[in-house]
N, C-alpha and C positions, 0 to 999 in steps of 0.2 A: 821779169818774173812776177807772178802774183804773190800776195802775202802768204797764202797757205803753203805754197811751194817753199818759200823762204823759211817759214817757221818749222816746216817738217824736216828741213835739212839740218837744223841746229841740234846740238846735243841737248838732252833734257836739263842738264845742269845750267846751260846758258839761258834757257827759256824762263825758268822760275826766278823771279826777283822779288825783293821786298819793296814796300812802299818807300823806305829809306834804304840806302845801300846796305845789304846784309853783312858785308865784310866789316864795314864801319860799326854797325850795330853790335856785331859779335865782339869787336875789339873794345868798345866802350863797356859793354855788358861784362866782359871778362875783367876789365880794370876795376869796375865798381864792385863786383862780387869778390875779387881778390882783396880789395881794400877793406871791405866789410868783414871778411873773414879775419884779416890781420888785426883790425880794431877789436874784434871779439876775443881773439886769442890774447892780445895785450891786456885787455880788461880782465879776462879770467886770471891771468898771471898776477896782476895787481891785486885782485880780490883774494887770491890764495895767500898772498903775503900781507894781507890786511892793510894795503895802501888805499883801497877803496872799500866802500860799504857793499854789502850783498845786494842791496836794492839797486845800486848803480850798475852792478854786474848784470842783473836780470833785465833791467831797462835797456842797457846797451846791446845785449845779445838779442833781445826781442826786436829792437829797432833795426839791427843789422839783418835779421831774418826777414823782416817786412821789406826792406830795401832789396834784398836778394830775390824775394818772390816777385816783387814789382819788375825788376829787370828781366827776369825769366819770362814773365807774362808779356812784357813789351817786345822781347825778341820773338816770341811765338806769334803774337798779334801782327808784328811787322811782316813776318813771312806769310801769314794767312791772307792778309789784305793787300799784298803786293801785286804788281803788274805781272801777269803770267804770259805775256807776249813779248815779242822783240821790240826794243825801244827805238 
């Protein structure tokens, strides 16, 4: 069978792949985003109870937001520049 017949018989879900395995990227991205959110929540609670300074709170939240945005951008970029044919 030629390549066009093989790729046309596959489901669209099987054809589109990321440069790095999309399932692994989603798992790592989910873990990093969840950890960043947990760190932000803990820092907010500590700031509410005056265990940390307000400056520490805003720096931590801003850092976590930048990390989250970077992970989302990485996931989107991985899916855009991936191999769109059968491996």
